[in-house]
C-alpha positions in Angstrom: -84.4 -18.2 -65.2 -81.8 -15.6 -66.3 -79.0 -18.3 -66.4 -81.3 -20.7 -68.4 -82.1 -17.9 -70.8 -78.3 -17.2 -71.3 -77.6 -20.9 -72.0 -80.5 -21.1 -74.5 -79.3 -18.0 -76.3 -75.8 -19.3 -76.4 -76.9 -22.6 -77.9 -79.0 -20.7 -80.5 -76.1 -18.5 -81.3 -73.6 -21.4 -81.8 -76.2 -23.3 -83.8 -76.9 -20.3 -85.9 -73.1 -19.8 -86.5 -72.8 -23.5 -87.6 -75.8 -23.2 -89.9 -74.3 -20.0 -91.4 -70.9 -21.7 -91.9 -72.6 -24.7 -93.4 -74.5 -22.5 -95.9 -71.3 -20.6 -96.7 -69.4 -23.8 -97.4 -72.3 -25.2 -99.4 -72.3 -22.0 -101.5 -68.6 -22.2 -102.1 -68.1 -25.9 -102.7 -71.4 -27.6 -103.0 -73.5 -29.8 -100.7 -71.8 -32.5 -98.6 -71.7 -35.9 -100.1 -69.7 -38.8 -98.8 -66.6 -39.7 -100.9 -65.2 -43.1 -101.8 -61.5 -42.2 -101.6 -60.3 -45.7 -102.3 -62.1 -46.0 -105.7 -59.9 -43.8 -107.8 -56.6 -44.1 -105.9 -53.9 -44.4 -108.5 -50.6 -46.4 -107.9 -48.8 -43.1 -107.5 -51.4 -41.9 -104.9 -51.1 -45.2 -103.0 -47.3 -45.1 -102.9 -47.4 -41.4 -101.7 -49.8 -42.3 -98.9 -48.0 -45.4 -97.8 -44.5 -44.0 -98.0 -45.0 -40.4 -97.0 -48.3 -39.7 -95.4 -48.9 -42.8 -93.2 -45.6 -42.5 -91.3 -46.5 -38.9 -90.3 -50.0 -39.9 -89.2 -48.6 -42.8 -87.2 -45.7 -41.0 -85.5 -47.3 -37.6 -84.9 -51.1 -38.1 -84.7 -51.9 -41.6 -83.6 -50.1 -41.0 -80.2 -53.3 -39.1 -79.2 -55.9 -40.4 -81.7 -56.2 -44.2 -81.1 -58.6 -46.6 -79.4 -61.8 -45.8 -77.5 -60.2 -42.7 -75.8 -59.3 -40.9 -79.0 -60.4 -37.3 -78.6 -63.8 -36.9 -80.3 -63.6 -40.6 -81.3 -61.4 -39.5 -84.2 -59.2 -42.6 -84.8 -56.3 -42.0 -87.1 -54.9 -45.6 -86.9 -56.2 -46.6 -90.3 -58.1 -45.3 -93.3 -61.5 -46.4 -92.0 -61.1 -44.3 -88.9 -60.1 -41.3 -91.0 -63.2 -41.8 -93.3 -65.4 -42.2 -90.2 -64.5 -38.8 -88.8 -65.3 -37.5 -85.3 -68.2 -37.4 -82.9 -69.3 -35.2 -80.0 -70.4 -38.3 -78.0 -68.0 -39.7 -75.3 -67.2 -43.4 -75.1 -65.8 -43.1 -71.6 -68.6 -41.5 -69.7 -68.9 -42.2 -66.0 -72.1 -40.3 -65.6 -74.6 -41.8 -68.1 -77.6 -43.4 -66.5 -78.4 -45.6 -69.5 -76.1 -47.6 -71.7 -75.1 -45.9 -75.0 -75.2 -47.4 -78.4 -71.8 -48.8 -79.4 -69.8 -47.1 -82.1 -66.9 -49.5 -82.5 -64.9 -49.1 -85.7 -65.2 -52.0 -88.1 -68.1 -53.5 -86.1 -71.1 -51.2 -85.7 -71.0 -49.5 -89.1 -68.9 -50.0 -92.2 -69.3 -47.0 -94.5 -69.1 -43.2 -94.1 -72.8 -43.0 -94.9 -73.6 -45.4 -92.0 -71.3 -43.4 -89.6 -73.0 -40.1 -90.6 -76.3 -41.6 -89.5 -74.8 -42.4 -86.2 -73.8 -38.7 -85.7 -70.2 -38.8 -86.9 -69.0 -35.8 -89.0 -66.3 -35.9 -91.7 -62.6 -35.2 -91.0 -61.9 -34.7 -94.7 -63.7 -32.6 -97.2 -66.9 -34.1 -98.5 -68.0 -31.2 -100.7 -66.7 -30.3 -104.2 -63.3 -31.9 -104.8 -60.9 -29.2 -105.7 -57.5 -28.3 -104.0 -59.0 -25.2 -102.3 -62.1 -27.0 -101.2 -60.2 -30.0 -100.0 -58.1 -27.8 -97.7 -60.8 -25.4 -96.5 -63.3 -28.2 -95.9 -60.9 -30.5 -94.1 -60.8 -30.7 -90.3 -57.3 -32.4 -90.5 -55.9 -29.5 -92.5 -57.5 -26.8 -90.5 -56.2 -28.3 -87.3 -52.6 -28.6 -88.4 -52.7 -25.2 -90.1 -54.0 -23.7 -86.8 -51.0 -25.2 -85.0 -48.6 -24.0 -87.7 -50.0 -20.5 -87.4 -49.3 -20.5 -83.6 -45.6 -21.1 -84.1 -43.1 -22.2 -81.5 -43.7 -22.2 -77.8 -42.1 -19.3 -75.9 -42.4 -20.8 -72.4 -41.3 -24.2 -71.0 -44.6 -24.8 -69.3 -47.9 -24.1 -71.1 -50.5 -21.8 -69.7 -53.6 -23.0 -67.9 -55.8 -22.5 -70.9 -54.5 -25.8 -72.1 -56.4 -28.7 -70.6 -54.6 -32.1 -70.4 -56.8 -33.7 -67.8 -58.1 -37.2 -68.6 -61.7 -36.0 -68.3 -61.2 -32.7 -70.1 -64.0 -30.9 -71.8 -63.7 -31.9 -75.5 -64.9 -29.4 -78.0 -65.1 -31.6 -81.1 -66.0 -29.0 -83.7 -67.3 -30.1 -87.1 -65.9 -28.3 -90.1 -68.9 -25.9 -90.0 -68.0 -24.9 -86.5 -64.3 -24.7 -87.0 -64.0 -21.0 -87.8 -65.6 -20.2 -84.5 -63.4 -22.7 -82.8 -60.3 -21.1 -84.2 -61.2 -17.8 -82.8 -62.1 -19.1 -79.4 -59.2 -21.5 -79.1 -56.3 -20.1 -81.2 -53.8 -22.3 -79.4 -55.6 -25.6 -79.9 -54.3 -26.7 -83.2 -52.8 -30.1 -83.8 -50.7 -31.7 -82.4 -52.4 -30.3 -79.4 -50.0 -28.9 -76.8 -47.0 -30.4 -78.6 -44.5 -29.0 -81.1 -45.9 -28.4 -84.6 -45.1 -30.6 -87.5 -41.9 -29.8 -89.4 -42.2 -27.9 -92.6 -41.6 -31.0 -94.6 -44.3 -33.0 -92.7 -46.8 -30.1 -93.0 -46.2 -29.9 -96.7 -46.6 -33.7 -97.2 -50.0 -33.7 -95.4 -51.1 -30.5 -97.2 -50.3 -32.1 -100.6 -52.1 -35.3 -99.7 -55.2 -33.4 -98.4 -55.3 -31.0 -101.3 -55.6 -34.0 -103.7 -58.5 -35.4 -101.7 -56.9 -37.5 -99.0 -56.9 -40.6 -101.1 -56.1 -43.8 -99.3 -55.4 -47.2 -101.0 -57.2 -50.4 -100.2 -55.4 -53.0 -98.1 -53.1 -55.3 -100.0 -54.5 -58.8 -100.5 -52.9 -61.6 -98.4 -50.1 -63.6 -100.0 -50.9 -67.1 -101.2 -49.0 -68.6 -98.3 -50.8 -66.4 -95.7 -54.2 -67.4 -97.2 -53.3 -71.0 -96.7 -52.4 -70.4 -93.0 -55.7 -68.5 -92.5 -57.6 -71.4 -94.1 -55.8 -73.9 -92.0 -56.7 -72.2 -88.7 -60.2 -71.5 -89.8 -60.7 -75.2 -90.5 -59.4 -76.0 -87.1 -61.8 -73.6 -85.4 -64.8 -74.6 -87.4 -65.4 -78.3 -87.5 -67.3 -79.3 -90.7 -69.6 -81.6 -88.7 -72.5 -79.4 -87.4 -73.2 -81.9 -84.7 -69.7 -81.8 -83.2 -70.7 -80.1 -80.0 -67.3 -80.6 -78.4 -65.4 -78.8 -81.2 -67.9 -76.0 -81.3 -67.8 -75.5 -77.5 -64.0 -75.5 -77.5 -63.9 -72.9 -80.3 -66.3 -70.8 -78.4 -64.1 -71.0 -75.3 -61.0 -70.1 -77.3 -62.8 -67.1 -79.0 -64.2 -65.7 -75.7 -60.7 -65.5 -74.3 -58.7 -64.4 -77.4 -61.0 -61.9 -79.0 -58.9 -58.9 -78.0 -55.6 -60.5 -79.1 -53.5 -59.5 -82.1 -52.9 -62.9 -83.7 -49.8 -63.6 -85.7 -49.6 -66.7 -87.9 -46.1 -68.0 -87.2 -42.7 -66.4 -87.0 -41.7 -63.6 -89.3 -45.2 -62.6 -90.3 -46.2 -59.0 -89.6 -49.8 -59.2 -90.6 -52.2 -59.2 -87.6 -55.5 -60.9 -87.3 -58.4 -60.8 -84.9 -60.6 -63.7 -84.1 -64.2 -62.7 -84.8 -67.6 -64.3 -85.0 -69.1 -64.4 -88.5 -72.4 -65.4 -90.0 -70.5 -66.9 -92.9 -68.3 -70.0 -93.1 -64.6 -70.1 -94.2 -64.2 -69.5 -97.9 -66.8 -66.7 -97.9 -66.4 -63.0 -97.1 -66.6 -62.4 -93.3 -70.0 -61.1 -92.2 -69.1 -60.0 -88.7 -71.6 -60.5 -85.8 -71.9 -57.3 -83.9 -72.8 -57.8 -80.2 -71.9 -55.9 -77.1 -70.1 -58.8 -75.6 -68.4 -61.8 -77.1 -70.9 -64.2 -75.4 -74.1 -62.3 -76.4 -76.6 -64.2 -78.5 -75.3 -64.1 -82.1 -78.8 -64.2 -83.6 -77.9 -67.0 -86.0 -78.2 -70.8 -85.8 -74.5 -71.4 -86.5 -71.5 -69.2 -85.5 -68.2 -69.4 -87.5 -64.9 -68.3 -86.0 -62.9 -66.4 -88.6 -59.5 -64.6 -88.8 -60.1 -61.0 -89.8 -57.1 -59.0 -91.0 -56.5 -56.0 -88.8 -55.6 -53.0 -90.9 -54.7 -50.6 -88.1 -51.2 -49.5 -87.1 -50.0 -51.1 -83.8 -50.8 -49.1 -80.8 -49.0 -50.4 -77.7 -51.8 -49.5 -75.1 -54.2 -52.1 -76.6 -51.8 -54.5 -78.4 -51.8 -58.1 -77.0 -49.6 -60.1 -79.4 -50.1 -63.9 -79.6 -48.6 -66.3 -82.1 -50.6 -69.1 -83.6 -48.3 -71.9 -84.6 -48.0 -75.7 -84.6 -46.7 -75.8 -81.0 -49.8 -73.8 -79.8 -52.2 -76.1 -81.7 -50.4 -79.2 -80.3 -51.0 -78.0 -76.8 -54.6 -77.0 -77.5 -55.2 -80.4 -79.0 -53.9 -82.1 -75.9 -56.0 -79.9 -73.6 -59.2 -79.9 -75.4 -59.5 -82.5 -78.1 -57.4 -85.5 -77.0 -58.9 -85.4 -73.5 -61.5 -88.1 -72.9 -64.8 -86.2 -72.2 -68.1 -85.7 -73.9 -70.1 -82.5 -74.6 -73.8 -83.5 -74.6 -75.5 -80.2 -75.1 -75.1 -76.7 -76.4 -75.2 -74.3 -73.4 -76.9 -71.6 -75.5 -76.6 -67.8 -74.9 -79.1 -67.1 -72.1 -77.4 -64.1 -70.3 -77.4 -65.8 -66.9 -75.6 -68.8 -68.4 -73.4 -67.1 -71.0 -72.0 -64.5 -68.5 -70.9 -67.3 -66.1 -68.1 -69.4 -67.7 -68.5 -72.1 -65.0 -72.0 -72.7 -66.3 -71.3 -72.3 -70.0 -68.1 -74.4 -70.2 -68.9 -76.9 -67.4 -68.5 -79.8 -69.7 -64.9 -78.9 -70.7 -62.5 -80.3 -68.1 -61.4 -77.7 -65.6 -57.8 -78.7 -65.9 -58.0 -78.1 -69.7 -59.4 -74.6 -69.3 -56.8 -73.7 -66.6 -53.9 -75.0 -68.7 -55.1 -73.0 -71.7 -55.1 -69.8 -69.6 -51.8 -70.5 -67.9 -50.1 -71.1 -71.3 -50.3 -67.4 -72.0 -51.0 -66.0 -68.5 -49.4 -62.6 -69.2 -51.8 -62.1 -72.1 -54.7 -63.3 -69.9 -53.9 -60.7 -67.4 -53.0 -58.2 -70.1 -56.5 -58.4 -71.5 -57.8 -56.5 -68.5 -54.8 -54.2 -68.4 -55.0 -53.3 -72.1 -58.8 -53.8 -72.6 -61.3 -50.9 -72.5 -62.0 -51.4 -68.7 -58.5 -50.2 -67.6 -58.9 -46.4 -68.0 -59.0 -43.8 -65.3 -58.1 -43.5 -61.6 -61.3 -45.1 -60.3 -60.9 -48.0 -62.7 -57.5 -49.0 -61.5 -57.4 -47.8 -57.9 -58.6 -51.3 -57.1 -55.0 -52.6 -57.3 -51.8 -51.6 -55.5 -49.0 -49.7 -57.2 -46.9 -52.8 -57.7 -47.3 -56.4 -56.8 -46.3 -59.9 -57.9 -48.6 -62.6 -59.2 -48.2 -66.3 -58.8 -50.5 -69.1 -59.9 -51.7 -72.3 -58.2 -50.1 -75.4 -59.6 -52.7 -77.1 -61.9 -51.2 -80.6 -61.2 -52.0 -80.4 -57.5 -55.3 -78.5 -57.6 -57.6 -79.7 -60.3 -58.6 -83.2 -59.7 -62.1 -84.7 -60.0 -63.2 -83.6 -56.5 -62.2 -80.0 -57.2 -64.2 -80.0 -60.4 -67.2 -81.2 -58.6 -66.7 -78.4 -56.0 -66.9 -75.8 -58.8 -70.1 -77.4 -60.1 -71.6 -76.9 -56.6 -70.5 -73.3 -56.5 -71.8 -71.9 -59.8 -74.6 -70.1 -58.2 -72.0 -68.2 -56.1 -69.9 -67.3 -59.1 -72.2 -65.1 -61.0 -70.7 -61.9 -62.4 -72.0 -58.3 -62.7 -72.4 -58.6 -66.5 -75.4 -60.9 -65.8 -77.3 -57.7 -65.0 -76.6 -56.4 -68.5 -75.2 -52.9 -69.2 -77.8 -51.1 -67.1 -77.2 -51.9 -63.4 -78.1 -50.6 -60.0 -74.7 -50.7 -58.1 -75.8 -50.7 -54.4 -78.2 -53.7 -54.6 -75.7 -55.5 -56.8 -72.8 -55.0 -54.4 -74.8 -56.4 -51.5 -75.8 -59.5 -53.5 -72.3 -60.2 -54.9 -70.6 -59.7 -51.5 -72.9 -62.3 -49.9 -72.2 -64.7 -52.8 -68.5 -64.1 -52.5 -68.6 -64.9 -48.8 -70.5 -68.1 -49.4 -68.0 -69.2 -52.1 -64.9 -68.4 -49.9 -66.4 -70.1 -46.9 -67.0 -73.3 -49.0 -63.5 -73.0 -50.5 -62.0 -72.7 -47.0 -63.8 -75.9 -46.0 -62.5 -77.7 -49.1 -58.9 -76.6 -48.4 -59.2 -77.8 -44.8 -60.4 -81.2 -45.9 -58.2 -81.8 -49.0 -55.1 -79.7 -49.2 -53.6 -80.4 -45.8 -54.1 -84.2 -46.3 -53.0 -84.7 -49.9 -50.9 -81.7 -50.8 -48.7 -79.7 -48.5 -49.5 -76.0 -48.2 -46.0 -74.9 -49.2 -44.3 -73.5 -52.3 -45.0 -76.7 -54.2 -48.6 -75.3 -54.4 -47.2 -72.6 -56.8 -47.0 -73.4 -60.5 -43.4 -73.4 -61.7 -44.2 -72.9 -65.3 -43.5 -76.6 -65.9 -39.9 -75.7 -65.9 -40.0 -73.6 -69.1 -43.0 -71.2 -69.2 -42.1 -67.7 -68.3 -45.7 -66.8 -67.6 -45.4 -68.4 -64.1 -44.4 -65.1 -62.5 -45.8 -61.7 -63.4 -45.4 -58.2 -62.1 -48.2 -55.6 -62.2 -47.6 -51.9 -62.0 -50.3 -49.3 -61.5 -49.6 -45.9 -62.9 -52.4 -43.9 -61.2 -54.9 -44.1 -64.1 -53.5 -47.0 -66.1 -51.4 -50.1 -65.5 -48.9 -52.5 -67.0 -48.1 -56.2 -66.6 -44.7 -57.8 -67.4 -43.2 -61.2 -67.0 -40.8 -61.9 -64.1 -40.5 -60.6 -60.5 -39.5 -57.1 -61.3 -38.4 -54.5 -58.8 -38.2 -54.6 -55.0 -40.2 -57.0 -52.8 -43.8 -55.6 -53.0 -46.2 -54.9 -50.1 -48.7 -57.4 -51.4 -48.9 -60.3 -53.8 -51.6 -62.5 -55.3 -51.8 -66.2 -55.8 -54.4 -66.9 -58.6 -56.2 -70.1 -59.0 -58.5 -71.1 -61.9 -61.8 -69.8 -60.6 -60.2 -66.4 -59.8 -58.4 -66.2 -63.1 -61.6 -67.0 -65.0 -63.7 -64.5 -63.1 -61.2 -61.7 -63.6 -61.4 -62.3 -67.4 -65.2 -62.5 -67.5 -65.5 -59.4 -65.2 -63.0 -57.1 -66.8 -62.7 -58.4 -70.4 -65.5 -60.5 -71.8 -68.2 -59.1 -69.5 -67.2 -55.4 -69.5 -69.2 -53.0 -71.7 -67.4 -49.7 -72.2 -70.7 -48.3 -73.4 -72.5 -49.4 -70.2 -74.2 -47.1 -67.7 -72.6 -45.8 -64.5 -74.1 -48.7 -62.5 -72.5 -51.3 -64.7 -69.1 -49.6 -64.4 -69.3 -49.2 -60.6 -70.5 -52.8 -60.3 -67.4 -54.0 -62.2 -65.1 -51.8 -60.1 -66.7 -52.9 -56.8 -66.7 -56.6 -57.7 -63.0 -56.4 -58.5 -62.4 -55.5 -54.8 -63.6 -59.0 -53.9 -61.3 -60.7 -56.5 -58.3 -58.7 -55.3 -58.9 -59.7 -51.7 -59.3 -63.3 -52.8 -55.9 -63.3 -54.6 -54.3 -61.7 -51.5 -56.0 -64.3 -49.3 -54.5 -67.1 -51.4 -51.0 -65.7 -50.9 -51.5 -65.3 -47.2 -52.2 -69.0 -46.9 -48.5 -69.6 -47.3 -47.7 -67.5 -44.3 -48.0 -68.9 -40.7 -51.6 -68.9 -39.6 -50.9 -66.7 -36.6 -49.3 -64.0 -38.8 -51.9 -63.7 -41.5 -54.2 -61.3 -39.8 -51.4 -59.0 -38.7 -50.1 -58.8 -42.3 -53.6 -58.2 -43.6 -54.2 -55.5 -41.0 -51.0 -53.8 -42.3 -52.2 -54.0 -45.9 -55.6 -52.4 -44.9 -54.5 -49.7 -42.5 -57.2 -47.1 -41.9 -59.7 -48.9 -44.1 -63.4 -48.3 -43.8 -64.9 -50.4 -41.0 -67.3 -52.1 -43.4 -64.4 -53.2 -45.5 -62.6 -54.5 -42.5 -65.7 -56.4 -41.4 -65.7 -58.1 -44.7 -62.0 -58.8 -44.9 -61.7 -60.2 -41.4 -65.0 -62.1 -41.5 -64.9 -65.6 -40.1 -66.5 -66.7 -43.4 -63.3 -66.2 -45.3 -60.7 -67.5 -42.8 -58.8 -70.7 -43.7 -58.0 -72.5 -40.5 -55.1 -74.5 -42.0 -51.4 -74.1 -41.0 -48.8 -73.5 -43.7 -46.2 -76.1 -44.2 -43.5 -73.7 -45.3 -40.6 -74.1 -42.9 -39.5 -70.6 -42.0 -36.0 -69.9 -40.6 -36.6 -66.2 -39.7 -39.4 -64.1 -38.3 -39.6 -61.9 -41.4 -42.0 -64.4 -43.0 -43.2 -62.4 -46.0 -39.7 -61.5 -47.1 -38.5 -65.0 -46.6 -41.5 -66.4 -48.6 -40.6 -64.1 -51.5 -37.0 -65.5 -51.5 -38.4 -69.1 -51.4 -40.7 -68.4 -54.3 -37.9 -66.7 -56.2 -35.8 -69.9 -55.8 -38.8 -72.1 -56.7 -39.3 -70.2 -60.0 -35.7 -69.4 -60.8 -35.6 -71.5 -64.0 -38.5 -69.5 -65.6 -38.0 -66.0 -64.4 -37.8 -63.4 -67.2 -34.9 -61.0 -66.7 -35.3 -59.0 -69.8 -36.4 -55.9 -67.9 -33.3 -56.0 -65.6 -31.0 -53.0 -65.9 -28.2 -55.6 -66.1 -29.4 -56.6 -69.5 -29.1 -53.0 -70.9 -26.3 -51.5 -72.9 -25.2 -49.4 -69.9 -21.9 -50.0 -68.2 -21.7 -51.6 -64.8 -20.9 -48.2 -63.2 -23.9 -46.5 -64.9 -26.2 -49.3 -63.8 -25.0 -49.1 -60.2 -25.6 -45.3 -60.3 -29.2 -45.8 -61.4 -29.9 -48.7 -59.1 -29.1 -46.5 -56.1 -32.4 -44.8 -56.7 -34.2 -48.0 -55.9 -32.9 -47.8 -52.4 -34.6 -44.5 -51.7 -37.9 -44.1 -49.8 -40.2 -41.2 -49.5 -38.8 -37.7 -49.5 -38.8 -35.9 -52.9 -39.9 -39.1 -54.8 -43.5 -37.9 -54.3 -42.9 -35.3 -57.0 -41.9 -37.7 -59.7 -44.5 -38.6 -62.4 -46.1 -42.0 -62.5 -43.9 -43.1 -65.4 -41.0 -41.4 -67.0 -39.1 -42.7 -70.1 -35.4 -41.9 -70.1 -33.5 -41.8 -73.4 -29.9 -42.3 -72.6 -27.7 -41.0 -75.4 -24.0 -41.4 -76.4 -22.5 -38.5 -78.3 -26.0 -37.3 -79.1 -27.2 -40.6 -80.5 -29.8 -42.8 -78.8 -28.1 -45.6 -76.8 -30.6 -47.1 -74.4 -34.1 -46.6 -73.0 -34.8 -46.8 -69.2 -38.2 -46.5 -67.6 -38.6 -45.0 -64.1 -41.8 -46.2 -62.3 -43.1 -44.3 -59.4 -44.6 -46.6 -56.8 -47.0 -44.6 -54.8 -47.7 -46.0 -51.3 -51.1 -46.2 -49.7 -52.4 -47.2 -46.3 -55.0 -49.2 -48.2 -56.7 -49.2 -51.5 -60.3 -49.9 -50.4 -61.7 -46.4 -51.1 -63.5 -45.9 -54.4 -63.1 -42.1 -54.7 -61.0 -40.6 -51.8 -57.7 -42.1 -52.8 -55.7 -39.1 -51.7 -56.7 -39.6 -48.1 -54.9 -43.0 -48.2 -51.7 -41.8 -49.7 -48.4 -42.4 -47.7 -45.8 -40.4 -49.7 -43.1 -41.1 -47.1 -43.3 -44.8 -48.2 -43.0 -44.1 -51.9 -40.3 -45.9 -54.0 -39.2 -46.2 -57.6 -38.4 -49.1 -59.9 -36.0 -48.7 -62.8 -36.2 -51.1 -65.8 -34.7 -51.6 -69.1 -36.8 -50.5 -72.0 -40.2 -48.9 -72.2 -42.6 -50.0 -69.4 -46.0 -48.4 -69.5 -48.0 -47.3 -72.5 -48.8 -43.8 -71.3 -45.6 -42.0 -70.4 -46.1 -39.0 -68.2 -42.6 -37.5 -68.9 -39.8 -37.9 -71.5 -36.2 -37.3 -70.3 -33.0 -37.2 -72.3 -29.7 -37.8 -70.5 -26.3 -38.3 -72.0 -24.4 -41.2 -70.6 -21.8 -38.8 -69.1 -24.6 -37.1 -67.1 -26.2 -40.2 -65.5 -24.5 -39.5 -62.2 -25.7 -35.9 -62.1 -29.2 -37.0 -63.1 -29.3 -39.7 -60.4 -28.1 -37.2 -57.8 -30.7 -34.6 -58.7 -33.5 -37.2 -58.4 -32.1 -38.4 -55.0 -31.7 -34.9 -53.7 -35.2 -33.7 -54.6 -37.1 -32.2 -51.8 -39.6 -29.8 -53.3 -41.8 -29.3 -56.4 -39.3 -26.7 -57.5 -36.5 -29.2 -57.4 -38.5 -31.4 -59.8 -39.1 -28.4 -62.1 -35.3 -27.8 -62.1 -34.7 -31.4 -62.9 -37.0 -31.2 -65.9 -35.4 -27.9 -66.9 -32.1 -29.7 -67.0 -32.9 -33.1 -68.4 -36.6 -33.1 -69.3 -38.1 -33.1 -72.7 -41.3 -31.2 -72.0 -44.2 -30.8 -74.4 -42.7 -27.5 -75.4 -39.2 -28.7 -76.1 -38.2 -28.3 -79.8 -36.5 -31.7 -79.6 -39.6 -33.5 -78.4 -40.3 -35.3 -81.7 -36.6 -36.2 -82.2 -36.5 -37.8 -78.7 -39.9 -39.5 -79.3 -38.6 -41.0 -82.5 -35.4 -42.2 -80.8 -37.5 -43.9 -78.0 -39.8 -45.5 -80.6 -36.9 -46.9 -82.6 -35.2 -48.5 -79.6 -38.5 -49.8 -78.3 -39.2 -51.5 -81.6 -35.7 -52.9 -81.7 -36.0 -54.4 -78.2 -39.5 -55.8 -78.6 -40.3 -56.1 -82.3 -43.7 -57.7 -81.9 -44.8 -56.4 -78.5 -44.0 -52.7 -79.1 -46.2 -50.1 -80.6 -47.0 -46.4 -80.7 -47.2 -44.9 -77.2 -50.1 -42.8 -76.0 -49.2 -39.1 -75.2 -52.5 -38.1 -73.8 -51.1 -38.3 -70.2 -47.9 -36.3 -70.7 -47.6 -33.8 -67.9 -47.3 -30.0 -68.2 -45.0 -28.9 -65.4 
């Protein structure tokens, strides 16, 4: 009772302070009223914002304030996010029992007034517009002024009163609460836990905010770009309302590309998103706001439109895709030229719409698979960069690094295989069919039984068909048709996030996947189309648990290429010390394929030899752009760094998950190298107790050219003349203190006065190396040690 009374009194005290502050601000500057900052923005104001203000916001603020995980939902990636302001509600909340109402920028509300009704508070002054009021009443100004007041850091490692954990307790004060916040957290100005803005940067933002934070409207599209938009919108919206085939194909394309950043041809920087609209081409877009891309639109006819994305490019959620004539030619051959008929609209009933094998049953399987393979990296990247891929529990379903191959569509998808999928649709339901409020335990049991039944039927099909008609050897693996680099991918997990790149990068991994069409489609509808970031804890756990089944299926497909007698031994090694119930499932007779591989092995080291054979099979299409050999470093420097990839265990355990190394020459940026820490596990079947499965003596590192990973944990600066010393220090690490010494010598910690200079150098080289794929990195996971 005493504790409850204290809590109640504290809430009343805080509330009372906020009310007092609000009254004080009202008395000084008038009552809050939303401001249209675009209405009276002069040409001079627009140029000042675009040329001076926007670069500072992009390069100093967006690194923490972007996407769903922006602190306090304060997105600074564009003017609409700034106008929306912040919220005390969390988007990522692993404890909520009921699904939350979505608050997606540009979708769930469109004006400051609408956002205020949803609980968002302003980041800029919305009281009387005067220079003093605009600064005193602006959260952005008060935050950077608080950091300016704090001054430079006086210790290399920040004190424990800074909280950089992913699930940290966010304060999210409104302007009425900020005076109290400043007193309680005097060190928490912005940029949080990073060097302050320079005097010039601070003055620019102060000048902009004092004048009311005016932001110009987006520039209209050029005449040529409008023609391109119109062309693609015509292609995606057949004029004949009875053309069921065209409408179903467009729906399929939309449900797979809705997260992509679309570029219309070479040399065009404008980005578009494919959206559903109530209005046809030629009219303003009236966006259909649903939780999922396949939810009922509530209108008789859906139109697929290209919406210009006004936000700055953020690498962690950027999936670039170019729409050009070669893409349309391929799509036409897959979907439109093929001889088939669509006789009915599948509708949007949840049980149908959440299962692509039901919804798109009338589109040939081969066409769907070819479409996904065309841009397989993006297909996989959608769940790597989509909202599902956030946090340890979300990504501990995959190993630290593994290679991905795909089943050859020309040997798998014949008429009989298509009929097989038709008979299995009842076993291919996905968790999203239970909506965003789910009960995970009962769902897991149901889905595990369905998965067993599907894999059992699949094993029977393989036994009947593959051994007779197609050899179970490397020809089963898609070779990219001799030109497509998407045929081989590498996935890296970085503890609480992940990356996917083209090519077979790094050393031979512990595990690999072979993905066929049903698996690829289910991954997308589980983790992308069907995932609701605002769903309850049950929905989120269902998604994570179901992904276990899909990972095991991909691994099982790979094991089929190993000798039958060796498969179980390899799988036992992959799942050392796993829970018995997991082992019972993995080694169940239901999912065993009693077919011998037809790969002719010459050694007893089957898995390693298989990797070599697949490497040779895919040699023409392997992407080598991440190889250190492609860097600006000398042969000697590359050899020095590559030595680190031969190390195992020891002090590697103390390295961060990802570190970006800026190599300099005479003080000027020369090259960027990423160091990826591959953390070994006995198995990855545990949902929460991952630490118990860690095997640090089996850890390794992978070094690649350029920036790999969107959430660096550490920045390092090494002059080319010091690469040998740096490499030796990493190799000789034995304790946490050794790592601290390494960072003291080469690291660019959060507190380092050169932090922003190094950050800018990395960004410039990143943009230079990958002009379209690069973007602003996320600094929320920078370590403090």
